[in-house]
C-alpha positions as a Python dict, from the first residue, in 0.01 Angstrom:
ca = {
    (1, 'X'): (0, 0, 0),
    (2, 'X'): (48, 273, -253),
    (3, 'X'): (-224, 337, -506),
    (4, 'X'): (-120, 287, -866),
    (5, 'X'): (-282, 491, -1140),
    (6, 'X'): (-250, 240, -1419),
    (7, 'X'): (-517, 229, -1681),
    (8, 'X'): (-585, -120, -1811),
    (9, 'X'): (-622, -59, -2186),
    (10, 'X'): (-560, -419, -2285),
    (11, 'X'): (-252, -338, -2489),
    (12, 'X'): (84, -483, -2399),
    (13, 'X'): (277, -165, -2486),
    (14, 'X'): (214, 204, -2462),
    (15, 'X'): (121, 445, -2742),
    (16, 'X'): (480, 568, -2776),
    (17, 'X'): (603, 208, -2817),
    (18, 'X'): (361, 145, -3103),
    (19, 'X'): (468, 468, -3278),
    (20, 'X'): (835, 365, -3247),
    (21, 'X'): (748, 19, -3384),
    (22, 'X'): (586, 177, -3686),
    (23, 'X'): (893, 393, -3747),
    (24, 'X'): (1121, 89, -3721),
    (25, 'X'): (903, -102, -3963),
    (26, 'X'): (919, 187, -4212),
    (27, 'X'): (1301, 190, -4187),
    (28, 'X'): (1313, -188, -4256),
    (29, 'X'): (1081, -156, -4555),
    (30, 'X'): (1292, 135, -4693),
    (31, 'X'): (1607, -77, -4658),
    (32, 'X'): (1450, -363, -4856),
    (33, 'X'): (1326, -126, -5126),
    (34, 'X'): (1679, 15, -5161),
    (35, 'X'): (1817, -336, -5195),
    (36, 'X'): (1567, -429, -5465),
    (37, 'X'): (1604, -111, -5677),
    (38, 'X'): (1770, -92, -6013),
    (39, 'X'): (1810, -363, -6264),
    (40, 'X'): (1892, -445, -6623),
    (41, 'X'): (1633, -418, -6901),
    (42, 'X'): (1786, -721, -7076),
    (43, 'X'): (1804, -1028, -6851),
    (44, 'X'): (2085, -1178, -7060),
    (45, 'X'): (2314, -873, -7028),
    (46, 'X'): (2535, -818, -6721),
    (47, 'X'): (2467, -499, -6529),
    (48, 'X'): (2729, -374, -6281),
    (49, 'X'): (2447, -184, -6109),
    (50, 'X'): (2390, -487, -5886),
    (51, 'X'): (2720, -416, -5711),
    (52, 'X'): (2640, -56, -5622),
    (53, 'X'): (2733, 72, -5275),
    (54, 'X'): (2365, 143, -5207),
    (55, 'X'): (2256, -215, -5259),
    (56, 'X'): (2552, -394, -5099),
    (57, 'X'): (2637, -172, -4801),
    (58, 'X'): (2393, 101, -4716),
    (59, 'X'): (2062, -84, -4755),
    (60, 'X'): (2162, -390, -4539),
    (61, 'X'): (2298, -159, -4267),
    (62, 'X'): (1965, 31, -4279),
    (63, 'X'): (1773, -294, -4237),
    (64, 'X'): (1991, -400, -3947),
    (65, 'X'): (1939, -58, -3784),
    (66, 'X'): (1566, -99, -3831),
    (67, 'X'): (1568, -436, -3651),
    (68, 'X'): (1777, -293, -3362),
    (69, 'X'): (1534, -1, -3349),
    (70, 'X'): (1243, -246, -3324),
    (71, 'X'): (1406, -418, -3027),
    (72, 'X'): (1452, -80, -2860),
    (73, 'X'): (1086, 11, -2931),
    (74, 'X'): (969, -311, -2760),
    (75, 'X'): (1202, -285, -2463),
    (76, 'X'): (1140, 85, -2390),
    (77, 'X'): (932, 134, -2079),
    (78, 'X'): (621, 342, -2133),
    (79, 'X'): (596, 668, -1942),
    (80, 'X'): (347, 662, -1655),
}
């Protein structure tokens, strides 16, 4: 039998995986902030700002990319 040099740290993932998870979480939070930004001062007045490209297209794509990045961070095998 071959000896394995695995350290049992008690964590399910490696250090690199947790760093990638934090980056993915930051991307998701940034996407939600971009979706929420901008608004009208007067709630009774219509503001076309709600239909901006940033809020309708770019921010949701950024959130989707963040979730895909999170899946990658979980599935990535840690270096040994």
